[in-house]
All heavy atoms as TSV, in Angstrom:
chain	resi	resn	atom	element	x	y	z
A	1	MET	N	N	19.755	-1.368	12.682
A	1	MET	CA	C	18.967	-1.343	11.476
A	1	MET	C	C	17.784	-0.407	11.655
A	1	MET	O	O	17.039	-0.315	12.622
A	1	MET	CB	C	18.394	-2.814	11.250
A	1	MET	CG	C	17.627	-2.786	9.966
A	1	MET	SD	S	17.139	-4.507	9.562
A	1	MET	CE	C	18.584	-5.300	9.151
A	2	LYS	N	N	17.665	0.475	10.493
A	2	LYS	CA	C	16.515	1.439	10.512
A	2	LYS	C	C	15.224	0.713	10.391
A	2	LYS	O	O	15.029	-0.151	9.523
A	2	LYS	CB	C	16.807	2.438	9.433
A	2	LYS	CG	C	15.827	3.495	9.356
A	2	LYS	CD	C	16.095	4.455	8.216
A	2	LYS	CE	C	15.009	5.396	8.076
A	2	LYS	NZ	N	14.956	6.203	6.831
A	3	VAL	N	N	14.183	1.220	11.253
A	3	VAL	CA	C	12.925	0.627	11.112
A	3	VAL	C	C	12.014	1.567	10.173
A	3	VAL	O	O	12.043	2.744	10.491
A	3	VAL	CB	C	12.265	0.460	12.479
A	3	VAL	CG1	C	10.900	-0.007	12.365
A	3	VAL	CG2	C	13.062	-0.322	13.393
A	4	GLU	N	N	11.484	0.980	9.233
A	4	GLU	CA	C	10.662	1.705	8.333
A	4	GLU	C	C	9.166	1.492	8.729
A	4	GLU	O	O	8.743	0.403	8.847
A	4	GLU	CB	C	10.909	1.356	6.956
A	4	GLU	CG	C	12.315	1.627	6.440
A	4	GLU	CD	C	12.550	1.236	5.014
A	4	GLU	OE1	O	11.575	1.167	4.189
A	4	GLU	OE2	O	13.714	0.884	4.690
A	5	ASN	N	N	8.510	2.647	8.830
A	5	ASN	CA	C	7.056	2.513	9.195
A	5	ASN	C	C	6.126	2.204	8.202
A	5	ASN	O	O	4.993	1.699	8.342
A	5	ASN	CB	C	6.634	3.855	9.838
A	5	ASN	CG	C	7.223	4.144	11.095
A	5	ASN	OD1	O	7.786	3.370	11.771
A	5	ASN	ND2	N	7.479	5.447	11.349
A	6	ASN	N	N	6.584	2.221	6.873
A	6	ASN	CA	C	5.573	1.898	5.737
A	6	ASN	C	C	5.911	0.508	5.187
A	6	ASN	O	O	5.422	0.311	4.028
A	6	ASN	CB	C	5.763	2.994	4.590
A	6	ASN	CG	C	7.180	3.150	4.202
A	6	ASN	OD1	O	8.167	2.376	4.667
A	6	ASN	ND2	N	7.388	3.854	3.116
A	7	VAL	N	N	6.493	-0.277	5.873
A	7	VAL	CA	C	6.582	-1.767	5.337
A	7	VAL	C	C	5.257	-2.548	5.564
A	7	VAL	O	O	4.629	-2.540	6.462
A	7	VAL	CB	C	7.695	-2.396	6.201
A	7	VAL	CG1	C	7.679	-3.877	5.714
A	7	VAL	CG2	C	8.958	-1.849	6.134
A	8	PRO	N	N	4.969	-3.155	4.355
A	8	PRO	CA	C	3.576	-3.945	4.483
A	8	PRO	C	C	3.668	-5.003	5.470
A	8	PRO	O	O	4.838	-5.408	5.842
A	8	PRO	CB	C	3.442	-4.442	3.064
A	8	PRO	CG	C	4.304	-3.615	2.230
A	8	PRO	CD	C	5.391	-3.179	3.053
A	9	GLN	N	N	2.475	-5.425	5.953
A	9	GLN	CA	C	2.416	-6.547	7.032
A	9	GLN	C	C	3.158	-7.712	6.361
A	9	GLN	O	O	2.850	-8.150	5.233
A	9	GLN	CB	C	1.104	-6.832	7.299
A	9	GLN	CG	C	0.843	-7.781	8.463
A	9	GLN	CD	C	1.331	-7.222	9.786
A	9	GLN	OE1	O	1.365	-6.021	9.988
A	9	GLN	NE2	N	1.827	-8.047	10.646
A	10	ILE	N	N	4.036	-8.370	7.064
A	10	ILE	CA	C	4.748	-9.499	6.704
A	10	ILE	C	C	4.261	-10.766	7.379
A	10	ILE	O	O	4.077	-10.816	8.709
A	10	ILE	CB	C	6.283	-9.332	6.901
A	10	ILE	CG1	C	6.849	-8.101	6.149
A	10	ILE	CG2	C	7.058	-10.634	6.659
A	10	ILE	CD1	C	8.200	-7.611	6.689
A	11	SER	N	N	4.002	-11.766	6.626
A	11	SER	CA	C	3.565	-12.995	7.284
A	11	SER	C	C	4.556	-14.010	7.506
A	11	SER	O	O	5.669	-14.035	6.876
A	11	SER	CB	C	2.476	-13.721	6.364
A	11	SER	OG	O	3.039	-14.194	5.245
A	12	SER	N	N	4.461	-14.780	8.536
A	12	SER	CA	C	5.432	-15.935	8.848
A	12	SER	C	C	5.465	-16.789	7.602
A	12	SER	O	O	6.561	-17.599	7.370
A	12	SER	CB	C	5.028	-16.516	10.068
A	12	SER	OG	O	3.894	-17.193	10.082
A	13	SER	N	N	4.328	-17.113	7.026
A	13	SER	CA	C	4.432	-18.122	5.884
A	13	SER	C	C	5.409	-17.802	4.741
A	13	SER	O	O	6.012	-18.486	4.135
A	13	SER	CB	C	2.930	-18.242	5.300
A	13	SER	OG	O	2.364	-17.159	4.877
A	14	ILE	N	N	5.381	-16.384	4.452
A	14	ILE	CA	C	6.372	-15.941	3.478
A	14	ILE	C	C	7.782	-16.228	3.824
A	14	ILE	O	O	8.710	-16.536	3.006
A	14	ILE	CB	C	6.146	-14.540	2.894
A	14	ILE	CG1	C	6.868	-14.163	1.611
A	14	ILE	CG2	C	6.344	-13.452	3.943
A	14	ILE	CD1	C	6.509	-14.829	0.429
A	15	ILE	N	N	8.028	-15.736	5.102
A	15	ILE	CA	C	9.388	-16.004	5.648
A	15	ILE	C	C	9.740	-17.393	5.577
A	15	ILE	O	O	10.930	-17.834	5.239
A	15	ILE	CB	C	9.521	-15.436	7.093
A	15	ILE	CG1	C	9.422	-13.874	6.917
A	15	ILE	CG2	C	10.828	-15.730	7.625
A	15	ILE	CD1	C	9.318	-13.200	8.375
A	16	ASN	N	N	9.009	-18.303	5.945
A	16	ASN	CA	C	9.109	-19.787	5.992
A	16	ASN	C	C	9.472	-20.275	4.520
A	16	ASN	O	O	10.399	-21.072	4.356
A	16	ASN	CB	C	8.008	-20.580	6.612
A	16	ASN	CG	C	7.911	-20.237	8.079
A	16	ASN	OD1	O	8.763	-19.821	8.767
A	16	ASN	ND2	N	6.669	-20.484	8.628
A	17	LYS	N	N	8.691	-19.670	3.611
A	17	LYS	CA	C	8.810	-20.240	2.263
A	17	LYS	C	C	10.306	-19.640	1.776
A	17	LYS	O	O	10.941	-20.434	1.059
A	17	LYS	CB	C	7.716	-19.702	1.347
A	17	LYS	CG	C	7.892	-20.174	-0.042
A	17	LYS	CD	C	7.726	-21.604	-0.131
A	17	LYS	CE	C	7.711	-22.218	-1.585
A	17	LYS	NZ	N	7.723	-23.691	-1.609
A	18	LEU	N	N	10.684	-18.516	2.063
A	18	LEU	CA	C	11.841	-17.912	1.648
A	18	LEU	C	C	12.974	-18.685	2.251
A	18	LEU	O	O	14.116	-19.036	1.604
A	18	LEU	CB	C	12.025	-16.514	1.956
A	18	LEU	CG	C	11.119	-15.669	0.981
A	18	LEU	CD1	C	11.127	-14.049	1.648
A	18	LEU	CD2	C	11.659	-15.631	-0.470
A	19	GLU	N	N	12.859	-19.132	3.468
A	19	GLU	CA	C	13.795	-19.978	4.205
A	19	GLU	C	C	14.039	-21.295	3.603
A	19	GLU	O	O	15.141	-21.742	3.467
A	19	GLU	CB	C	13.517	-20.184	5.724
A	19	GLU	CG	C	13.666	-18.901	6.588
A	19	GLU	CD	C	14.925	-18.775	7.035
A	19	GLU	OE1	O	15.931	-19.488	6.663
A	19	GLU	OE2	O	15.194	-17.897	8.003
A	20	GLU	N	N	12.890	-21.815	3.058
A	20	GLU	CA	C	12.910	-23.051	2.315
A	20	GLU	C	C	13.645	-22.964	1.024
A	20	GLU	O	O	14.442	-23.852	0.590
A	20	GLU	CB	C	11.501	-23.567	2.143
A	20	GLU	CG	C	11.326	-24.897	1.421
A	20	GLU	CD	C	9.976	-25.230	1.131
A	20	GLU	OE1	O	9.010	-24.971	2.077
A	20	GLU	OE2	O	9.591	-25.749	0.048
A	21	VAL	N	N	13.357	-21.935	0.218
A	21	VAL	CA	C	13.908	-21.773	-1.169
A	21	VAL	C	C	15.261	-21.189	-1.111
A	21	VAL	O	O	16.197	-21.705	-1.892
A	21	VAL	CB	C	12.928	-20.631	-1.826
A	21	VAL	CG1	C	13.559	-20.336	-3.254
A	21	VAL	CG2	C	11.606	-21.214	-2.097
A	22	PHE	N	N	15.550	-20.434	-0.057
A	22	PHE	CA	C	17.021	-19.957	0.069
A	22	PHE	C	C	17.606	-20.248	1.368
A	22	PHE	O	O	17.744	-19.474	2.302
A	22	PHE	CB	C	17.063	-18.307	-0.107
A	22	PHE	CG	C	16.377	-17.912	-1.425
A	22	PHE	CD1	C	15.190	-17.257	-1.403
A	22	PHE	CD2	C	17.049	-18.049	-2.565
A	22	PHE	CE1	C	14.671	-16.844	-2.511
A	22	PHE	CE2	C	16.487	-17.647	-3.838
A	22	PHE	CZ	C	15.278	-17.085	-3.806
A	23	PRO	N	N	17.873	-21.579	1.625
A	23	PRO	CA	C	18.290	-21.948	3.032
A	23	PRO	C	C	19.735	-21.529	3.344
A	23	PRO	O	O	20.483	-21.079	2.486
A	23	PRO	CB	C	18.334	-23.518	2.855
A	23	PRO	CG	C	18.620	-23.702	1.418
A	23	PRO	CD	C	17.895	-22.648	0.720
A	24	LEU	N	N	19.789	-21.464	4.643
A	24	LEU	CA	C	21.230	-21.053	5.272
A	24	LEU	C	C	22.155	-22.120	4.784
A	24	LEU	O	O	21.805	-23.340	4.867
A	24	LEU	CB	C	21.078	-20.977	6.771
A	24	LEU	CG	C	22.326	-20.459	7.409
A	24	LEU	CD1	C	22.555	-18.920	6.927
A	24	LEU	CD2	C	21.992	-20.351	8.900
A	25	ARG	N	N	23.255	-21.793	4.179
A	25	ARG	CA	C	24.147	-22.825	3.757
A	25	ARG	C	C	25.476	-22.750	4.397
A	25	ARG	O	O	26.002	-21.670	4.896
A	25	ARG	CB	C	24.474	-22.597	2.120
A	25	ARG	CG	C	23.256	-22.782	1.300
A	25	ARG	CD	C	23.586	-22.473	-0.093
A	25	ARG	NE	N	24.777	-23.181	-0.635
A	25	ARG	CZ	C	25.433	-22.783	-1.737
A	25	ARG	NH1	N	24.732	-21.927	-2.558
A	25	ARG	NH2	N	26.568	-23.447	-2.082
A	26	ASP	N	N	26.268	-23.786	4.597
A	26	ASP	CA	C	27.580	-23.679	5.102
A	26	ASP	C	C	28.443	-24.707	4.318
A	26	ASP	O	O	29.480	-25.188	4.814
A	26	ASP	CB	C	27.582	-24.265	6.512
A	26	ASP	CG	C	27.126	-25.715	6.730
A	26	ASP	OD1	O	26.647	-26.358	5.832
A	26	ASP	OD2	O	27.098	-26.066	7.943
A	27	ASP	N	N	28.190	-24.901	2.990
A	27	ASP	CA	C	28.859	-25.825	2.185
A	27	ASP	C	C	29.836	-25.144	1.173
A	27	ASP	O	O	30.197	-25.704	0.141
A	27	ASP	CB	C	27.923	-26.755	1.411
A	27	ASP	CG	C	26.937	-26.047	0.432
A	27	ASP	OD1	O	26.936	-24.783	0.683
A	27	ASP	OD2	O	26.300	-26.640	-0.362
A	28	PHE	N	N	30.256	-23.881	1.545
A	28	PHE	CA	C	31.162	-23.206	0.651
A	28	PHE	C	C	32.487	-23.723	0.919
A	28	PHE	O	O	32.808	-24.080	2.026
A	28	PHE	CB	C	31.110	-21.684	0.920
A	28	PHE	CG	C	29.778	-21.112	0.657
A	28	PHE	CD1	C	29.013	-20.616	1.776
A	28	PHE	CD2	C	29.309	-21.064	-0.694
A	28	PHE	CE1	C	27.708	-20.073	1.424
A	28	PHE	CE2	C	27.943	-20.539	-0.892
A	28	PHE	CZ	C	27.315	-19.951	0.147
A	29	ASP	N	N	33.410	-23.684	-0.054
A	29	ASP	CA	C	34.789	-24.104	0.103
A	29	ASP	C	C	35.708	-22.901	-0.618
A	29	ASP	O	O	35.186	-21.976	-1.013
A	29	ASP	CB	C	35.068	-25.389	-0.422
A	29	ASP	CG	C	34.868	-25.502	-1.997
A	29	ASP	OD1	O	34.757	-24.428	-2.610
A	29	ASP	OD2	O	34.562	-26.723	-2.475
A	30	THR	N	N	37.007	-23.151	-0.558
A	30	THR	CA	C	37.952	-22.192	-1.117
A	30	THR	C	C	37.816	-21.897	-2.686
A	30	THR	O	O	38.170	-20.959	-3.265
A	30	THR	CB	C	39.377	-22.628	-0.949
A	30	THR	OG1	O	39.572	-23.904	-1.404
A	30	THR	CG2	C	39.609	-22.597	0.637
A	31	LYS	N	N	36.985	-22.819	-3.208
A	31	LYS	CA	C	36.667	-22.694	-4.732
A	31	LYS	C	C	35.503	-21.959	-4.928
A	31	LYS	O	O	35.298	-21.446	-6.238
A	31	LYS	CB	C	36.702	-23.989	-5.363
A	31	LYS	CG	C	37.856	-24.921	-5.433
A	31	LYS	CD	C	37.688	-26.227	-5.806
A	31	LYS	CE	C	38.921	-27.194	-5.672
A	31	LYS	NZ	N	38.733	-28.467	-5.934
A	32	THR	N	N	34.684	-21.518	-3.989
A	32	THR	CA	C	33.531	-20.661	-4.215
A	32	THR	C	C	33.898	-19.302	-4.540
A	32	THR	O	O	34.677	-18.643	-3.791
A	32	THR	CB	C	32.650	-20.739	-3.039
A	32	THR	OG1	O	32.313	-22.010	-2.648
A	32	THR	CG2	C	31.401	-19.943	-3.187
A	33	GLY	N	N	33.424	-18.670	-5.651
A	33	GLY	CA	C	33.866	-17.449	-6.147
A	33	GLY	C	C	33.193	-16.371	-5.235
A	33	GLY	O	O	32.127	-16.630	-4.612
A	34	GLN	N	N	33.839	-15.248	-5.259
A	34	GLN	CA	C	33.315	-14.117	-4.536
A	34	GLN	C	C	31.884	-13.695	-5.065
A	34	GLN	O	O	31.107	-13.361	-4.199
A	34	GLN	CB	C	34.210	-12.955	-4.653
A	34	GLN	CG	C	33.800	-11.747	-3.872
A	34	GLN	CD	C	34.753	-10.570	-3.988
A	34	GLN	OE1	O	35.729	-10.494	-4.635
A	34	GLN	NE2	N	34.447	-9.591	-3.097
A	35	ASN	N	N	31.621	-13.649	-6.224
A	35	ASN	CA	C	30.254	-13.455	-6.783
A	35	ASN	C	C	29.120	-14.326	-6.360
A	35	ASN	O	O	28.084	-13.905	-5.960
A	35	ASN	CB	C	30.160	-13.432	-8.410
A	35	ASN	CG	C	31.005	-12.213	-8.969
A	35	ASN	OD1	O	31.195	-11.203	-8.202
A	35	ASN	ND2	N	31.362	-12.280	-10.202
A	36	ASP	N	N	29.493	-15.626	-6.202
A	36	ASP	CA	C	28.565	-16.661	-5.613
A	36	ASP	C	C	28.199	-16.249	-4.155
A	36	ASP	O	O	27.067	-16.356	-3.785
A	36	ASP	CB	C	29.078	-18.097	-5.859
A	36	ASP	CG	C	29.227	-18.407	-7.370
A	36	ASP	OD1	O	28.278	-17.902	-8.077
A	36	ASP	OD2	O	29.884	-19.299	-7.574
A	37	LEU	N	N	29.449	-15.979	-3.419
A	37	LEU	CA	C	29.208	-15.627	-1.945
A	37	LEU	C	C	28.400	-14.366	-1.888
A	37	LEU	O	O	27.466	-14.303	-0.953
A	37	LEU	CB	C	30.646	-15.449	-1.399
A	37	LEU	CG	C	31.372	-16.715	-1.211
A	37	LEU	CD1	C	32.782	-16.343	-0.680
A	37	LEU	CD2	C	30.770	-17.680	-0.230
A	38	MET	N	N	28.646	-13.457	-2.650
A	38	MET	CA	C	27.956	-12.058	-2.574
A	38	MET	C	C	26.447	-12.333	-2.743
A	38	MET	O	O	25.490	-11.816	-2.182
A	38	MET	CB	C	28.442	-11.098	-3.528
A	38	MET	CG	C	29.934	-10.627	-3.134
A	38	MET	SD	S	30.081	-9.861	-1.424
A	38	MET	CE	C	29.434	-8.163	-1.930
A	39	PHE	N	N	26.215	-13.269	-3.810
A	39	PHE	CA	C	24.823	-13.437	-4.300
A	39	PHE	C	C	24.061	-14.093	-3.161
A	39	PHE	O	O	22.966	-13.766	-2.759
A	39	PHE	CB	C	24.815	-14.371	-5.462
A	39	PHE	CG	C	23.428	-14.534	-5.984
A	39	PHE	CD1	C	22.807	-13.574	-6.719
A	39	PHE	CD2	C	22.780	-15.834	-5.882
A	39	PHE	CE1	C	21.423	-13.780	-7.252
A	39	PHE	CE2	C	21.474	-16.097	-6.409
A	39	PHE	CZ	C	20.859	-15.074	-7.031
A	40	PHE	N	N	24.669	-15.166	-2.493
A	40	PHE	CA	C	24.111	-15.826	-1.429
A	40	PHE	C	C	23.844	-14.956	-0.272
A	40	PHE	O	O	22.784	-15.027	0.401
A	40	PHE	CB	C	24.969	-17.022	-0.950
A	40	PHE	CG	C	24.592	-17.689	0.372
A	40	PHE	CD1	C	23.549	-18.501	0.377
A	40	PHE	CD2	C	25.177	-17.298	1.432
A	40	PHE	CE1	C	22.958	-18.988	1.596
A	40	PHE	CE2	C	24.839	-17.864	2.720
A	40	PHE	CZ	C	23.635	-18.736	2.767
A	41	TYR	N	N	24.756	-14.085	0.152
A	41	TYR	CA	C	24.705	-13.166	1.317
A	41	TYR	C	C	23.817	-12.158	1.050
A	41	TYR	O	O	23.012	-11.780	1.956
A	41	TYR	CB	C	26.191	-12.668	1.764
A	41	TYR	CG	C	26.927	-13.877	2.532
A	41	TYR	CD1	C	28.096	-14.156	1.911
A	41	TYR	CD2	C	26.434	-14.404	3.645
A	41	TYR	CE1	C	28.903	-15.098	2.617
A	41	TYR	CE2	C	27.174	-15.433	4.263
A	41	TYR	CZ	C	28.354	-15.680	3.710
A	41	TYR	OH	O	29.164	-16.772	4.224
A	42	GLY	N	N	23.502	-11.823	-0.184
A	42	GLY	CA	C	22.428	-10.831	-0.471
A	42	GLY	C	C	20.986	-11.363	-0.267
A	42	GLY	O	O	20.183	-10.824	0.251
A	43	GLN	N	N	20.867	-12.720	-0.657
A	43	GLN	CA	C	19.639	-13.425	-0.473
A	43	GLN	C	C	19.309	-13.490	1.098
A	43	GLN	O	O	18.206	-13.174	1.437
A	43	GLN	CB	C	19.746	-14.873	-1.124
A	43	GLN	CG	C	19.744	-14.843	-2.595
A	43	GLN	CD	C	20.040	-16.257	-3.021
A	43	GLN	OE1	O	20.492	-17.248	-2.295
A	43	GLN	NE2	N	19.628	-16.525	-4.304
A	44	ARG	N	N	20.297	-13.862	1.829
A	44	ARG	CA	C	20.064	-14.106	3.211
A	44	ARG	C	C	19.992	-12.670	3.915
A	44	ARG	O	O	19.199	-12.577	4.818
A	44	ARG	CB	C	21.419	-14.771	3.848
A	44	ARG	CG	C	21.564	-16.189	3.428
A	44	ARG	CD	C	20.333	-17.036	3.593
A	44	ARG	NE	N	19.936	-17.009	4.939
A	44	ARG	CZ	C	18.809	-17.594	5.523
A	44	ARG	NH1	N	17.949	-18.437	4.646
A	44	ARG	NH2	N	18.538	-17.650	6.730
A	45	SER	N	N	20.500	-11.626	3.326
A	45	SER	CA	C	20.340	-10.303	3.944
A	45	SER	C	C	18.923	-9.862	3.723
A	45	SER	O	O	18.267	-9.328	4.709
A	45	SER	CB	C	21.158	-9.286	3.228
A	45	SER	OG	O	20.950	-8.037	3.655
A	46	VAL	N	N	18.208	-10.218	2.814
A	46	VAL	CA	C	16.785	-9.893	2.546
A	46	VAL	C	C	15.995	-10.583	3.511
A	46	VAL	O	O	14.956	-10.215	4.258
A	46	VAL	CB	C	16.319	-10.210	1.071
A	46	VAL	CG1	C	14.779	-10.035	0.943
A	46	VAL	CG2	C	16.975	-9.248	0.169
A	47	ILE	N	N	16.358	-11.993	3.808
A	47	ILE	CA	C	15.436	-12.726	4.642
A	47	ILE	C	C	15.667	-12.216	6.188
A	47	ILE	O	O	14.731	-12.108	7.020
A	47	ILE	CB	C	15.848	-14.214	4.582
A	47	ILE	CG1	C	15.435	-14.773	3.261
A	47	ILE	CG2	C	15.316	-15.070	5.741
A	47	ILE	CD1	C	16.074	-16.186	2.893
A	48	ARG	N	N	16.939	-11.858	6.424
A	48	ARG	CA	C	17.030	-11.191	7.852
A	48	ARG	C	C	16.354	-9.968	7.979
A	48	ARG	O	O	15.745	-9.819	8.993
A	48	ARG	CB	C	18.676	-10.935	8.039
A	48	ARG	CG	C	19.481	-12.146	8.334
A	48	ARG	CD	C	20.771	-11.958	8.883
A	48	ARG	NE	N	21.527	-11.007	8.050
A	48	ARG	CZ	C	22.291	-11.221	7.038
A	48	ARG	NH1	N	22.343	-12.569	6.661
A	48	ARG	NH2	N	22.890	-10.387	6.320
A	49	TYR	N	N	16.310	-9.179	7.018
A	49	TYR	CA	C	15.502	-7.990	7.002
A	49	TYR	C	C	14.151	-8.112	7.247
A	49	TYR	O	O	13.338	-7.553	8.140
A	49	TYR	CB	C	15.663	-7.098	5.718
A	49	TYR	CG	C	14.799	-5.923	5.674
A	49	TYR	CD1	C	15.190	-4.639	6.470
A	49	TYR	CD2	C	13.604	-5.907	4.973
A	49	TYR	CE1	C	14.399	-3.535	6.340
A	49	TYR	CE2	C	12.801	-4.935	4.898
A	49	TYR	CZ	C	13.212	-3.688	5.613
A	49	TYR	OH	O	12.441	-2.587	5.555
A	50	LEU	N	N	13.523	-9.027	6.467
A	50	LEU	CA	C	12.121	-9.372	6.606
A	50	LEU	C	C	11.814	-10.024	8.004
A	50	LEU	O	O	10.788	-9.765	8.588
A	50	LEU	CB	C	11.644	-10.339	5.476
A	50	LEU	CG	C	11.623	-9.871	4.131
A	50	LEU	CD1	C	11.331	-10.845	2.976
A	50	LEU	CD2	C	10.638	-8.676	4.032
A	51	LYS	N	N	12.669	-10.958	8.466
A	51	LYS	CA	C	12.474	-11.456	9.794
A	51	LYS	C	C	12.494	-10.376	10.985
A	51	LYS	O	O	11.663	-10.434	11.829
A	51	LYS	CB	C	13.576	-12.507	10.149
A	51	LYS	CG	C	13.298	-13.870	9.216
A	51	LYS	CD	C	14.584	-14.764	9.412
A	51	LYS	CE	C	14.354	-15.664	10.678
A	51	LYS	NZ	N	15.302	-16.692	10.659
A	52	ASN	N	N	13.401	-9.369	10.664
A	52	ASN	CA	C	13.509	-8.376	11.717
A	52	ASN	C	C	12.187	-7.533	11.678
A	52	ASN	O	O	11.603	-7.205	12.680
A	52	ASN	CB	C	14.843	-7.472	11.477
A	52	ASN	CG	C	14.908	-6.473	12.640
A	52	ASN	OD1	O	14.874	-6.812	13.818
A	52	ASN	ND2	N	14.926	-5.161	12.129
A	53	GLN	N	N	11.688	-7.222	10.539
A	53	GLN	CA	C	10.531	-6.348	10.290
A	53	GLN	C	C	9.227	-7.158	10.879
A	53	GLN	O	O	8.333	-6.677	11.608
A	53	GLN	CB	C	10.241	-6.081	8.849
A	53	GLN	CG	C	11.234	-5.014	8.296
A	53	GLN	CD	C	11.177	-3.681	9.115
A	53	GLN	OE1	O	10.127	-3.080	9.267
A	53	GLN	NE2	N	12.309	-3.298	9.421
A	54	TYR	N	N	9.180	-8.425	10.681
A	54	TYR	CA	C	8.162	-9.310	11.163
A	54	TYR	C	C	8.075	-9.199	12.624
A	54	TYR	O	O	7.040	-9.085	13.296
A	54	TYR	CB	C	8.282	-10.749	10.767
A	54	TYR	CG	C	7.326	-11.694	11.209
A	54	TYR	CD1	C	6.059	-11.827	10.679
A	54	TYR	CD2	C	7.759	-12.580	12.253
A	54	TYR	CE1	C	5.184	-12.656	11.345
A	54	TYR	CE2	C	6.718	-13.501	12.888
A	54	TYR	CZ	C	5.572	-13.526	12.298
A	54	TYR	OH	O	4.644	-14.380	12.848
A	55	LYS	N	N	9.301	-9.278	13.252
A	55	LYS	CA	C	9.492	-9.268	14.629
A	55	LYS	C	C	9.049	-7.890	15.282
A	55	LYS	O	O	8.231	-7.941	16.199
A	55	LYS	CB	C	10.928	-9.564	15.117
A	55	LYS	CG	C	11.197	-9.335	16.599
A	55	LYS	CD	C	12.715	-9.599	16.901
A	55	LYS	CE	C	12.919	-9.355	18.340
A	55	LYS	NZ	N	14.509	-9.366	18.627
A	56	ILE	N	N	9.388	-6.870	14.649
A	56	ILE	CA	C	9.115	-5.553	15.088
A	56	ILE	C	C	7.547	-5.306	14.900
A	56	ILE	O	O	6.865	-4.809	15.822
A	56	ILE	CB	C	9.821	-4.351	14.175
A	56	ILE	CG1	C	11.194	-4.444	14.533
A	56	ILE	CG2	C	9.114	-3.042	14.407
A	56	ILE	CD1	C	12.115	-3.669	13.614
A	57	GLN	N	N	6.868	-5.798	13.923
A	57	GLN	CA	C	5.495	-5.634	13.584
A	57	GLN	C	C	4.743	-6.391	14.643
A	57	GLN	O	O	3.728	-5.886	15.214
A	57	GLN	CB	C	5.044	-6.114	12.246
A	57	GLN	CG	C	5.586	-5.220	11.095
A	57	GLN	CD	C	5.219	-5.863	9.639
A	57	GLN	OE1	O	4.970	-6.903	9.570
A	57	GLN	NE2	N	5.709	-5.050	8.673
A	58	ASN	N	N	5.184	-7.495	15.103
A	58	ASN	CA	C	4.482	-8.423	16.032
A	58	ASN	C	C	4.716	-7.820	17.515
A	58	ASN	O	O	3.916	-7.923	18.381
A	58	ASN	CB	C	4.820	-9.814	15.907
A	58	ASN	CG	C	4.146	-10.363	14.729
A	58	ASN	OD1	O	2.906	-10.565	14.702
A	58	ASN	ND2	N	4.971	-10.710	13.587
A	59	GLU	N	N	5.910	-7.216	17.754
A	59	GLU	CA	C	6.065	-6.527	19.115
A	59	GLU	C	C	5.026	-5.437	19.093
A	59	GLU	O	O	4.591	-5.116	20.235
A	59	GLU	CB	C	7.498	-6.125	19.272
A	59	GLU	CG	C	8.465	-7.402	19.472
A	59	GLU	CD	C	9.890	-6.920	19.511
A	59	GLU	OE1	O	10.191	-5.812	19.244
A	59	GLU	OE2	O	10.780	-7.845	19.875
A	60	ASN	N	N	4.991	-4.701	18.140
A	60	ASN	CA	C	4.053	-3.468	18.049
A	60	ASN	C	C	2.711	-3.876	18.317
A	60	ASN	O	O	1.935	-3.220	18.975
A	60	ASN	CB	C	4.246	-2.678	16.765
A	60	ASN	CG	C	5.539	-1.989	16.673
A	60	ASN	OD1	O	6.206	-1.674	17.612
A	60	ASN	ND2	N	5.892	-1.616	15.424
A	61	ILE	N	N	2.143	-4.994	17.723
A	61	ILE	CA	C	0.833	-5.545	17.949
A	61	ILE	C	C	0.600	-5.761	19.508
A	61	ILE	O	O	-0.267	-5.469	19.976
A	61	ILE	CB	C	0.598	-6.696	17.140
A	61	ILE	CG1	C	0.564	-6.335	15.637
A	61	ILE	CG2	C	-0.745	-7.255	17.517
A	61	ILE	CD1	C	0.438	-7.433	14.662
A	62	LEU	N	N	1.542	-6.312	20.063
A	62	LEU	CA	C	1.579	-6.748	21.585
A	62	LEU	C	C	1.499	-5.595	22.386
A	62	LEU	O	O	0.971	-5.466	23.452
A	62	LEU	CB	C	2.670	-7.732	21.903
A	62	LEU	CG	C	2.494	-9.050	21.161
A	62	LEU	CD1	C	3.577	-9.984	21.490
A	62	LEU	CD2	C	1.219	-9.769	21.587
A	63	THR	N	N	2.299	-4.572	22.084
A	63	THR	CA	C	2.534	-3.289	23.014
A	63	THR	C	C	1.519	-2.189	22.623
A	63	THR	O	O	1.538	-1.372	23.420
A	63	THR	CB	C	3.947	-2.891	22.859
A	63	THR	OG1	O	4.217	-2.477	21.509
A	63	THR	CG2	C	5.022	-3.959	23.313
A	64	LYS	N	N	0.840	-2.191	21.559
A	64	LYS	CA	C	-0.109	-1.084	21.351
A	64	LYS	C	C	-1.317	-1.206	22.156
A	64	LYS	O	O	-2.037	-0.198	22.356
A	64	LYS	CB	C	-0.473	-1.075	19.810
A	64	LYS	CG	C	0.714	-0.531	18.975
A	64	LYS	CD	C	0.066	-0.506	17.522
A	64	LYS	CE	C	1.287	0.156	16.636
A	64	LYS	NZ	N	0.920	0.107	15.236
A	65	GLY	N	N	-1.676	-2.253	22.587
A	65	GLY	CA	C	-2.918	-2.536	23.451
A	65	GLY	C	C	-3.017	-1.942	24.732
A	65	GLY	O	O	-3.411	-1.039	25.149
């Protein structure tokens, strides 16, 4: 995943809130439509991106000193 240097500082509280609002789900069945699946995986993709950026930002804070 490409790291972007101009991403604003990300807080753990926003990530936690997004996890609460858009939780990881495993209740899909064969009747779940492709559009519903794509929508869900898009939401989770944003959360994964933010979590990764948060991790990178905090690693940088620790290694810059």
